[in-house]
C-alpha positions in Angstrom: 90.0 106.6 112.3 90.0 107.8 109.2 92.6 109.4 107.0 91.4 113.0 107.1 90.7 112.5 110.9 93.8 111.3 111.4 94.9 114.0 109.4 93.1 116.8 111.3 95.0 115.4 114.3 97.9 115.5 112.5 97.7 119.1 112.2 97.0 119.8 115.8 99.7 117.8 117.3 102.7 119.2 115.2 100.9 122.4 115.2 101.3 122.7 119.2 105.2 121.5 119.3 105.8 124.5 116.8 104.6 126.7 118.7 106.5 125.2 121.6 109.6 125.6 119.8 108.9 128.7 118.4 107.6 130.6 121.4 110.4 133.6 121.6 109.1 134.3 118.1 106.7 137.2 117.5 104.3 135.5 115.0 100.5 135.7 114.8 98.9 132.4 113.2 95.3 131.3 113.3 94.0 130.2 117.0 94.8 126.5 117.5 91.0 125.6 117.6 90.1 126.8 113.9 92.7 124.6 112.3 91.6 122.4 109.7 92.6 120.8 106.8 92.2 123.9 104.5 94.1 126.1 106.7 97.2 124.3 106.7 97.6 124.4 103.0 96.6 128.4 102.4 98.3 129.9 104.6 102.2 130.1 104.6 102.7 130.9 107.7 100.9 127.7 109.1 102.8 125.5 106.3 106.1 127.2 107.8 105.0 126.3 111.6 103.8 122.5 110.5 107.4 122.2 109.0 108.9 123.3 112.1 107.1 120.8 114.3 108.4 118.3 111.6 112.1 119.7 112.8 111.4 118.6 116.1 111.8 115.0 115.7 115.4 116.3 115.6 115.3 116.7 119.7 114.1 113.0 120.5 118.1 111.9 120.1 119.7 115.1 121.4 122.7 114.7 123.5 122.6 111.0 122.5 119.1 110.3 123.9 117.2 107.3 123.2 113.8 107.2 123.4 112.6 105.0 126.5 116.0 105.0 128.0 115.3 108.7 128.7 118.7 110.5 129.2 121.7 112.3 128.1 124.6 110.0 126.6 122.8 106.7 126.3 124.1 105.6 123.3 127.7 106.5 124.7 127.3 104.5 127.6 125.8 101.9 125.5 129.5 101.2 124.1 132.6 101.8 125.9 133.2 105.8 126.2 130.6 106.4 129.3 129.6 104.5 132.4 126.8 105.2 134.0 127.0 105.2 137.9 123.4 103.7 139.2 123.0 100.3 139.2 119.0 100.4 139.8 116.3 100.6 136.6 115.7 103.9 135.8 119.1 105.6 135.8 120.8 102.5 135.5 118.8 100.8 132.7 122.1 101.2 130.6 124.0 98.7 132.6 121.2 96.6 133.0 121.3 96.3 129.0 124.7 95.8 128.1 125.0 93.3 130.9 122.9 90.7 129.1 122.3 90.3 125.8 119.1 88.2 126.5 117.6 91.4 127.5 116.5 92.2 124.3 113.5 90.1 123.1 110.6 91.0 120.9 108.9 91.9 123.9 111.5 94.0 125.1 113.3 95.5 122.2 115.9 97.3 124.9 116.0 100.1 121.5 112.4 100.7 120.5 112.2 103.6 117.8 109.2 101.8 115.7 106.0 103.2 116.4 107.1 107.0 117.0 109.2 106.6 113.9 106.1 105.0 111.6 103.9 108.6 113.2 106.2 110.7 111.9 107.3 108.9 108.7 103.3 109.4 108.3 103.1 112.8 109.4 105.7 113.6 106.3 104.0 112.0 104.0 100.8 113.4 104.7 102.8 116.7 104.2 104.7 116.2 101.3 101.7 114.8 99.6 99.0 118.1 100.5 102.2 120.2 99.9 102.4 118.7 96.3 98.5 118.7 95.5 97.0 120.7 97.8 98.8 124.0 98.7 98.7 127.6 96.8 102.7 128.0 97.4 105.0 128.8 94.3 105.9 125.0 92.7 109.5 126.9 93.6 108.2 126.4 97.3 107.1 123.1 96.9 109.6 121.5 95.7 111.8 123.4 98.9 109.6 122.3 101.3 109.2 118.5 99.4 113.3 118.4 100.1 113.4 119.9 103.5 110.6 117.0 104.6 112.4 114.4 102.3 115.8 115.3 104.7 113.6 114.7 107.8 112.3 111.4 106.5 115.5 110.0 105.9 117.2 110.7 109.1 114.0 109.0 110.7 114.5 105.8 108.5 118.1 106.1 109.4 117.6 105.7 112.9 115.2 102.8 112.0 117.4 101.2 109.4 120.3 101.1 112.7 117.9 99.6 115.0 116.8 96.9 112.5 118.2 96.7 109.2 115.1 95.9 107.5 112.3 98.0 107.8 109.3 98.6 106.0 109.7 101.3 103.3 106.8 104.0 103.1 107.1 106.2 99.7 104.2 108.3 100.3 100.3 108.2 101.5 99.0 105.9 99.9 101.5 103.1 101.3 101.2 105.0 104.6 99.4 102.2 106.4 102.2 99.7 108.0 99.9 97.5 109.2 99.8 95.8 105.6 103.1 96.1 104.9 106.4 93.9 104.8 109.8 94.7 104.9 112.1 95.8 102.8 115.7 94.7 102.1 118.1 96.7 104.3 119.7 97.9 100.6 117.0 99.1 99.6 116.2 101.1 102.9 119.4 102.8 102.3 118.6 103.7 98.8 115.6 105.3 99.8 117.4 107.6 101.8 120.2 108.2 99.4 117.0 109.1 97.1 115.6 111.0 100.0 119.1 113.3 100.3 120.3 113.8 96.7 116.9 115.5 96.0 117.0 117.3 99.2 120.8 118.5 98.1 119.9 119.0 94.7 116.6 121.3 95.7 117.9 123.2 98.7 120.1 126.4 98.7 123.6 126.8 100.3 122.4 128.3 103.5 119.0 128.4 105.2 117.9 129.6 108.3 119.2 128.4 111.7 118.2 124.3 112.1 116.4 124.2 109.2 118.2 122.0 106.3 120.3 123.6 103.8 122.6 121.8 101.0 124.9 121.0 103.3 122.9 119.5 106.0 121.5 117.4 102.9 125.1 116.4 101.7 126.3 116.0 105.4 123.7 113.4 106.5 124.0 111.9 103.0 127.8 111.2 103.8 126.7 109.7 107.0 124.2 107.0 105.2 125.9 106.2 102.4 129.3 105.6 105.0 126.6 102.8 107.0 125.8 101.5 104.0 129.6 101.1 103.0 130.4 99.2 106.0 127.9 96.9 106.3 128.1 95.8 102.9 132.2 95.7 103.4 132.0 94.3 107.1 128.6 91.8 107.8 128.9 89.3 105.2 125.9 87.5 106.3 127.9 86.2 109.2 125.8 86.9 112.3 121.7 87.0 110.6 120.4 84.5 108.0 117.1 86.9 107.4 116.8 87.2 103.6 116.0 90.8 104.1 119.0 91.6 105.9 122.5 92.6 105.2 123.8 95.0 102.1 125.9 93.1 99.0 129.8 93.5 99.6 129.4 94.1 95.8 128.0 97.4 96.4 130.3 99.1 99.0 132.3 100.5 96.9 129.3 102.2 95.1 128.2 103.4 98.7 131.6 104.1 99.9 131.7 107.1 96.5 128.4 108.1 97.2 129.4 109.2 100.8 132.8 110.9 99.6 131.4 113.0 96.9 128.9 114.1 99.5 131.4 114.7 102.0 133.6 116.6 99.8 130.9 118.7 98.7 130.2 119.7 101.6 133.9 120.3 102.9 134.5 122.6 99.0 131.6 124.5 99.4 133.3 126.9 101.8 129.6 127.3 103.9 131.8 125.6 107.0 134.9 125.7 108.8 136.7 124.1 111.6 137.0 125.7 114.3 140.9 126.6 116.1 138.9 126.4 119.5 137.5 123.0 119.6 135.9 123.2 123.4 133.8 126.7 122.0 132.4 124.6 119.3 130.1 123.0 122.1 128.7 125.4 124.8 127.7 128.2 122.4 123.6 129.1 122.4 121.3 130.1 119.9 122.7 133.5 119.2 126.6 132.7 119.2 127.2 131.0 116.0 129.9 128.4 114.9 130.8 127.7 111.6 131.8 123.9 112.0 127.9 123.5 112.7 125.6 122.3 110.0 122.8 121.2 111.7 122.3 122.5 115.1 119.2 122.2 117.5 119.2 125.5 119.7 117.3 125.9 122.8 116.2 129.9 124.3 116.0 130.4 127.4 114.2 130.1 129.9 111.1 129.4 127.5 112.8 126.8 125.8 115.9 124.8 127.9 117.3 121.5 128.8 118.9 119.7 132.1 122.2 118.9 130.5 124.3 120.6 133.3 121.9 119.0 136.1 122.4 115.2 134.6 126.5 115.4 134.1 128.1 118.4 136.1 130.3 117.8 139.3 128.1 117.7 142.1 129.8 121.0 143.7 128.3 123.0 140.6 124.7 123.0 142.1 125.6 122.9 146.0 126.5 119.2 145.9 123.4 118.4 143.5 123.5 117.0 140.8 122.4 113.8 139.5 125.7 112.6 137.5 124.0 109.8 135.1 127.8 108.8 133.5 131.1 109.1 133.5 134.1 108.9 130.9 135.5 105.9 131.0 138.9 105.1 131.4 139.4 103.7 128.0 138.0 106.8 126.3 140.3 109.2 128.6 143.6 107.1 127.4 142.3 107.1 124.1 143.4 111.1 123.7 146.9 111.6 122.7 149.8 114.0 124.0 150.2 117.0 122.6 152.4 115.7 120.5 151.0 113.3 118.7 152.4 110.1 121.0 150.1 107.8 122.4 149.4 107.9 125.7 150.6 105.3 128.2 150.5 104.5 131.9 153.2 102.1 131.0 155.0 105.7 130.4 156.8 106.8 133.6 156.3 110.0 132.9 153.0 110.0 131.5 152.1 107.8 134.5 153.6 110.6 137.2 151.3 113.3 135.5 149.0 111.7 133.3 146.7 115.1 133.1 149.7 117.4 131.6 150.4 117.6 128.0 147.3 116.2 126.5 146.0 117.3 123.4 143.4 120.1 123.0 140.3 117.3 122.5 140.7 115.7 126.2 141.2 119.3 127.8 138.0 120.2 125.8 136.4 117.1 126.7 137.6 115.7 130.3 137.2 117.2 133.6 139.6 115.2 135.6 141.5 115.5 139.5 143.1 118.5 139.0 141.4 120.4 136.6 140.6 124.0 136.2 136.9 124.3 136.6 134.4 127.1 137.4 136.7 129.0 139.8 137.5 125.9 141.1 140.5 123.0 141.6 138.5 119.6 141.2 138.8 116.6 143.4 138.4 113.6 141.9 140.0 111.3 144.9 138.4 109.0 147.3 139.0 111.5 149.8 136.7 114.1 148.3 132.7 112.6 149.9 131.3 114.9 147.7 133.1 114.7 144.1 135.2 112.0 144.6 135.7 108.3 143.5 133.2 106.3 144.3 133.7 102.5 143.8 130.7 101.3 141.2 128.0 99.1 143.0 128.9 100.3 146.4 126.1 103.0 146.4 122.8 102.2 144.1 123.0 106.2 143.1 126.3 107.3 144.0 125.4 111.0 141.8 129.2 111.0 141.8 132.0 110.1 139.7 132.9 106.1 139.3 135.8 106.7 137.4 138.0 109.2 138.4 135.8 111.1 135.9 133.4 113.4 134.7 132.3 114.9 131.3 133.1 118.3 129.9 132.2 118.7 126.3 128.3 120.0 126.2 128.5 121.7 129.9 128.4 125.1 129.9 131.0 127.0 132.3 129.1 130.2 132.2 126.3 128.7 134.0 126.8 128.8 137.0 123.1 128.6 138.6 121.4 125.7 136.0 119.5 124.5 138.9 117.3 126.8 138.9 117.8 128.1 135.2 118.4 125.3 133.5 120.5 124.9 130.5 120.6 126.2 127.1 123.4 125.3 125.2 122.9 124.3 121.6 122.9 120.7 120.5 125.2 119.8 117.1 123.1 116.6 115.1 125.8 117.4 112.0 129.1 119.3 112.4 132.0 119.2 109.8 134.6 117.5 112.1 132.1 114.3 111.3 131.9 114.9 107.8 135.9 114.7 107.2 135.6 111.6 109.4 133.2 110.1 107.1 135.1 111.5 104.0 138.3 110.0 105.6 136.8 106.5 105.7 134.9 106.3 102.6 138.3 106.8 101.1 140.2 103.9 102.5 137.0 102.1 101.7 137.5 102.8 98.2 141.4 102.1 98.8 142.7 105.8 97.8 144.7 105.2 102.0 146.9 108.6 101.1 143.9 110.5 100.4 142.1 109.1 103.3 145.5 109.6 105.6 145.5 113.6 104.0 142.1 113.9 104.9 142.1 113.1 108.5 145.0 114.9 108.7 143.2 118.0 108.3 141.1 117.2 111.0 144.4 116.6 113.2 145.8 119.4 112.0 142.9 121.8 113.0 142.8 119.7 116.3 146.8 121.3 116.8 147.7 117.4 115.9 150.9 115.9 113.3 149.8 114.6 110.2 149.4 111.2 110.0 150.2 108.4 107.3 148.9 105.0 106.1 148.9 102.2 103.6 146.0 99.5 104.3 142.8 98.7 105.0 144.0 97.9 108.9 145.9 100.7 109.7 143.3 103.0 108.2 140.2 101.9 110.3 142.6 101.7 113.0 143.2 105.3 112.4 139.6 106.5 111.9 138.3 104.1 114.9 140.7 105.8 117.2 139.8 109.4 115.4 136.1 109.0 116.0 135.9 108.1 119.7 138.1 111.0 120.0 136.7 113.3 118.4 133.0 112.6 118.2 133.1 111.5 122.1 129.8 112.1 124.1 128.1 112.6 120.3 126.2 109.4 120.5 128.5 107.7 117.6 130.7 105.4 118.9 127.9 102.9 119.9 126.8 102.4 115.9 129.8 102.8 114.4 131.2 99.7 116.3 127.5 98.2 115.4 128.5 99.2 111.8 132.2 98.0 112.0 130.9 94.5 113.1 132.9 94.6 116.2 131.2 95.3 118.7 130.7 91.0 119.6 134.9 91.9 120.2 134.8 95.3 121.8 131.9 95.1 124.1 131.2 91.2 124.4 133.2 89.8 128.0 134.7 93.1 128.7 134.4 95.9 131.6 135.2 99.0 131.3 136.9 100.8 133.7 138.6 103.7 135.9 141.4 105.3 137.8 141.2 105.2 141.6 142.8 108.4 143.0 144.1 108.5 146.0 146.1 111.7 147.8 148.5 111.1 150.3 150.6 114.7 151.4 151.4 115.8 148.8 151.7 112.4 146.5 148.7 111.9 144.6 148.7 108.0 142.9 146.4 106.7 140.0 145.4 102.9 140.5 143.2 101.7 137.4 139.8 99.7 138.8 136.7 97.8 137.1 134.1 100.2 136.7 131.2 97.5 136.0 130.7 94.3 138.1 130.1 91.8 135.7 130.9 91.4 132.1 129.4 93.4 129.5 127.1 91.3 126.9 127.1 91.6 123.2 126.3 89.0 120.6 126.1 89.0 117.1 122.6 88.9 116.7 122.1 92.5 118.7 123.5 93.8 115.2 119.8 93.2 113.9 117.1 94.3 116.8 113.8 92.7 116.6 110.8 94.7 115.5 108.5 95.1 118.5 106.4 91.8 119.2 103.1 94.0 119.4 103.8 95.2 115.6 103.9 91.9 114.1 101.3 90.4 115.9 99.1 93.7 114.7 100.4 93.5 111.0 99.6 89.9 109.6 102.0 90.8 106.7 104.9 91.7 108.9 107.6 89.0 109.3 109.7 89.2 112.4 113.8 89.4 111.6 114.9 86.2 111.7 116.9 84.8 114.9 114.1 86.6 116.7 
């Protein structure tokens, strides 16, 4: 297929996705049968719709989905905060992957975004080229659209880099055919993303339409991307892979931490965003309900554009006993939430063990549904005595469709939606929010050895969550505090698995371990809690999983593309 044919196909595909995402708007456009290359560059409305189509990439990973795994919260289920309930392929594919590191191979990558990612990159590069050289828009508009496009491109590249480290850089349409391109070094890939995001931040305004990039979204993503680069430089040290193109020189760690810190501070100091006093309310708002904590969010408009998060994760009685309950929180996550006074929760503490769900921090009540919780006009019963939504030992039933840990997720569920079986769901997905930016800043400052500044930043976030301030003064205590805070603050937002990988802790935290739950039993007025395993076999994460293989088919069709060493 020649370039023009490819481009015409791209226009049709992206315009179709744009119309789907915007079908609640009264926008009159040229009929799809009349789209051709020239229309895109001469009609500002079509340009806008094409650009909206590029933003559909943010739906690819909404609610922690990963392409191929197919379910919300899959990223957390690959780590230790979420336990998928099924034992069979499909609903339980994540459990199969985490039980044996050999499930990952060039012929069966497990986490495969290569083809989809590069298809999107090609479309972005074609669009940027057309806007630059063929569009009749003003120079100001051209630069703004290029900035938004490069923001999206950096987002796509970050997913590729998180999976593989060393990937192919395609800067423009003259390089768009990935079949004859070689991998660049991991440092070069991160530098390319940083260049794109700095361009976006420099050429976008402070505010924008909902769901569109602006200076704040560019800097927020820049703080994330540069933080990854800094932590890989600091912690990888070429311990796990001999490929010459993977890893980032340790000498560059502080350079990247400084970029991350500066970007995070730019977001915070702009005054455009604020931490919400009601943590729970951030995650169940809809298209017409704003929150100043959200920096970039994907909205849904019922009944045309919806999702099924509630059907996948709500307790069964929410839908007359019929929900999928794909995954549930682990005891490891639940126990990580502090007491209201900021002290650590412990089952060894008699007072805590007697009433484990009393006097916990606000984020606990916003994130977790537990035995005795008030939910949609009833008191939740997760004990073994409740056959509909009580505890079921993992592995006894192939598809239990109820909790195997004694808990259900609450974060992102819509407490107002009592008929999601029919109406589906429409609460927004937040891709970037201010809470994460504070966490990025705290970690970047720690990477720069500014431990007092790091602790002060983390304390601002904790104070907003109605918790006490904290202090630390070493690299080890800083990372421990930051890891705890990220695990709790960002629960079910898809960060934990990638955090453990970039800190090079996954082979310790996720290998030869089993997650657990709490079996609840009620006898009369007495309630007992027993810690039980929620895995039926040890989990497996070896060092080579820090750089997953390029899909074998891609290496076969591109003779210039070498496989990552170790695979």
